[in-house]
C-alpha positions in Angstrom: 0.0 -0.1 -0.1 1.2 3.4 -1.1 2.8 5.8 2.0 0.5 8.9 1.1 0.0 11.8 3.7 -1.0 15.5 3.7 0.8 17.2 6.9 -1.8 20.4 7.6 -2.7 23.0 10.4 -6.6 23.5 10.2 -5.7 27.0 11.4 -3.4 27.7 8.0 -5.6 29.1 4.9 -3.9 27.0 2.3 -4.2 23.8 4.3 -7.7 25.5 4.4 -8.6 25.7 1.3 -6.6 22.4 -0.1 -9.0 20.3 2.5 -12.2 21.2 1.1 -11.1 21.1 -2.5 -10.0 17.6 -2.1 -11.9 16.4 0.6 -13.6 13.0 -1.7 -10.1 12.4 -3.2 -8.3 12.3 -0.3 -10.7 10.0 1.4 -11.1 8.0 -1.5 -7.0 7.9 -1.8 -6.9 7.0 2.2 -4.1 9.8 2.1 -3.1 10.1 6.5 -4.3 13.6 7.1 -1.4 14.9 9.7 -2.7 17.7 11.9 0.7 19.3 12.8 -0.6 21.2 15.9 1.4 19.3 18.1 4.7 19.4 15.9 6.0 16.2 18.0 3.5 13.6 17.9 3.0 14.4 14.3 6.4 13.6 13.1 6.6 16.9 11.6 10.3 18.0 13.0 11.6 14.1 12.6 10.0 14.2 9.3 12.1 18.1 8.8 8.5 19.1 7.5 9.1 23.2 8.1 5.6 24.5 6.0 2.0 23.4 5.7 -0.1 22.3 3.2 3.7 19.1 2.9 2.4 16.2 1.1 4.1 12.9 0.8 3.6 10.2 -2.0 5.1 6.8 -1.7 7.5 8.1 1.7 8.5 10.7 -0.6 8.3 14.3 -0.6 5.8 15.3 -3.4 4.4 19.4 -3.0 4.6 22.3 -0.5 2.9 24.8 -0.2 2.1 26.9 -2.4 0.0 23.8 -3.0 -3.5 24.2 -4.7 -6.1 21.4 -5.4 -5.6 21.8 -9.2 -1.9 20.3 -8.8 -2.7 18.0 -5.5 -5.3 16.1 -7.4 -2.7 15.7 -10.4 -0.2 14.5 -8.2 -2.6 11.8 -6.1 -4.1 10.6 -9.3 -0.6 10.0 -10.7 0.3 13.3 -12.8 2.5 15.9 -12.7 3.6 18.5 -10.4 3.3 22.7 -11.6 6.5 23.5 -12.7 8.4 26.7 -13.7 12.0 28.1 -13.0 13.3 26.2 -9.8 14.4 29.8 -8.1 11.0 31.1 -8.2 9.9 28.3 -7.4 12.1 27.9 -4.2 11.5 31.7 -3.4 7.8 31.1 -3.7 8.0 28.2 -1.2 10.2 29.8 1.2 7.5 33.4 1.1 4.7 30.3 1.9 6.3 29.7 5.2 6.8 32.9 8.5 9.1 30.4 9.8 11.3 30.7 7.0 10.5 34.1 5.8 11.9 34.8 9.3 15.0 32.4 9.5 16.0 33.9 6.3 15.3 37.6 7.4 17.9 36.5 10.7 20.1 34.7 9.0 20.3 36.5 5.2 21.9 35.4 2.3 25.2 33.8 2.7 23.5 30.5 4.9 20.1 30.2 3.1 21.3 27.6 0.9 22.2 25.8 4.1 19.3 26.8 6.7 17.2 24.1 3.6 16.7 20.0 5.0 16.3 18.6 1.2 13.3 17.1 1.7 11.8 20.8 1.9 14.4 22.1 -1.1 12.6 18.7 -3.1 8.8 19.4 -2.6 9.9 22.9 -3.4 11.1 21.4 -6.6 8.8 19.3 -7.2 11.8 16.9 -7.9 10.0 13.4 -7.5 7.5 14.3 -9.8 8.5 16.1 -12.9 9.8 19.3 -11.5 13.6 19.7 -10.7 16.8 18.2 -9.4 17.7 19.3 -6.3 21.3 19.7 -7.4 20.4 22.7 -8.9 19.7 24.2 -5.7 23.5 24.0 -5.0 24.7 27.4 -7.6 25.2 30.8 -6.4 23.2 32.2 -9.5 20.4 30.2 -8.3 20.2 32.0 -4.3 20.9 35.0 -5.8 17.9 35.0 -6.9 15.8 33.6 -4.5 17.1 36.5 -2.2 15.7 39.4 -4.4 12.8 37.7 -4.1 12.6 37.0 -0.5 14.0 40.0 0.4 11.4 41.9 -2.1 8.1 40.3 -0.8 9.8 39.5 3.0 8.1 42.5 4.7 4.4 41.7 3.8 4.8 38.0 4.5 6.0 39.5 7.8 2.9 42.0 8.3 0.9 38.8 7.8 1.6 36.7 9.6 3.2 39.2 12.9 -1.2 40.4 12.9 -2.0 36.9 12.1 -0.4 35.6 16.3 -2.0 39.0 17.1 -5.4 38.2 15.8 -4.9 34.8 18.1 -3.3 36.3 20.9 -6.5 38.3 21.3 -8.7 35.6 21.3 -7.1 33.5 23.3 -7.3 36.2 26.1 -10.9 36.5 25.5 -10.9 39.8 23.8 -13.2 41.1 20.7 -11.2 40.6 17.4 -13.3 41.3 14.3 -11.9 44.3 11.7 -11.5 47.0 13.6 -11.0 45.7 17.4 -7.2 43.8 15.5 -6.5 46.9 13.4 -6.7 48.9 16.7 -4.6 46.8 18.0 -1.6 46.5 15.8 -1.9 50.6 15.4 -1.1 50.9 18.8 1.0 47.8 19.8 3.1 47.4 16.5 6.1 48.9 17.0 9.7 48.7 15.0 10.5 46.9 17.7 8.1 44.5 18.8 7.8 43.1 15.1 11.8 43.3 15.4 11.3 40.8 18.1 8.9 38.9 16.8 11.2 38.2 13.5 14.0 36.8 16.4 11.1 34.4 18.0 9.5 33.4 15.0 13.0 32.1 13.8 14.4 30.0 16.3 12.9 26.9 18.3 13.7 27.9 21.8 17.3 28.8 21.3 17.4 27.0 18.4 18.2 29.3 15.3 19.1 32.7 16.5 22.8 33.7 15.0 25.5 34.6 17.2 25.2 37.7 17.5 22.1 40.5 16.9 25.1 42.7 17.4 26.1 41.5 13.7 25.8 44.4 11.1 24.0 42.2 8.7 21.7 41.1 11.1 20.5 44.6 12.5 20.4 46.2 9.5 18.0 43.0 7.8 16.3 43.4 10.8 15.4 47.1 10.9 14.9 46.9 7.5 12.3 44.5 7.0 10.6 45.5 10.4 10.0 48.8 9.4 8.7 48.0 5.4 6.8 45.8 7.7 4.7 48.2 9.6 4.3 50.3 6.8 2.0 47.2 5.7 0.2 47.0 8.9 -0.4 50.3 8.4 -3.1 50.5 5.6 -5.6 48.2 7.5 -5.7 45.4 4.7 -4.4 43.2 6.7 -6.4 43.1 9.3 -9.2 43.9 7.3 -8.7 40.0 5.9 -7.5 38.3 8.5 -9.8 39.0 10.9 -13.0 40.3 8.7 -12.2 36.8 6.5 -9.7 34.6 6.5 -9.7 32.9 10.3 -14.0 33.5 10.8 -14.3 31.6 7.4 -11.9 28.7 9.1 -13.3 29.1 12.4 -17.3 29.1 11.2 -17.4 25.9 9.0 -18.3 23.2 11.0 -18.6 20.8 7.9 -14.4 21.2 7.6 -13.7 20.3 11.1 -16.2 17.7 11.2 -14.2 15.8 8.0 -11.1 17.4 9.2 -12.0 15.2 12.5 -13.1 12.7 11.1 -9.6 11.9 9.1 -7.3 12.9 11.4 -9.0 10.1 13.4 -9.0 8.0 10.9 -5.0 8.5 10.1 -4.2 8.2 13.5 
């Protein structure tokens, strides 16, 4: 029997859309649906799964976010992946992960090629399903292109993930978390210092992942610039409107989604 698994987190909008779009196929193919809310019990840490949704087919990395319904269906039915320029695929998959985006900001372009496990590289490049060989990711020019794309878009990723955590913290404390209240919270609480602190915290597992010195000029420059640009994005109000007005309420209110997720995750246990 083929070892197929889909790693997801219910509050991840990409995971939500993928499960909604492929529910019948996942059940038909008896794909294990693994929730990564407990990274140890789920095996996510052991398998170095750094972003979701993450699809494994036949025990091998198949694809990682961005992963839409059409591509997932093709892969699960024995077809090919969606493939384009390798560096663009890599940049998109890193940017789809808040953790990897912040890790990239903290460590910078020189360390970037050594930050990613081979399984992630294979999944991002769709190496096992008609994509690029992992070896293309070990050239200087490849990572130069990846870094330019990352640095352009990383602050926006930071802004959305920072706001997402603010939304969850308000909910956890029993406070109102509609678009207006989240926007007001961000306006009063978000600052260069708090965003830089969030980037450092997000990029680490405890102390692991922190650079050896935060006085390093490169680290300080990247943190400061990324935080400043993320703050500008937060001030637009569009982030709060999307997260508290559309994304999270859509997930939280979808009873059929939670019922199906509970059923599939229990069957996969």
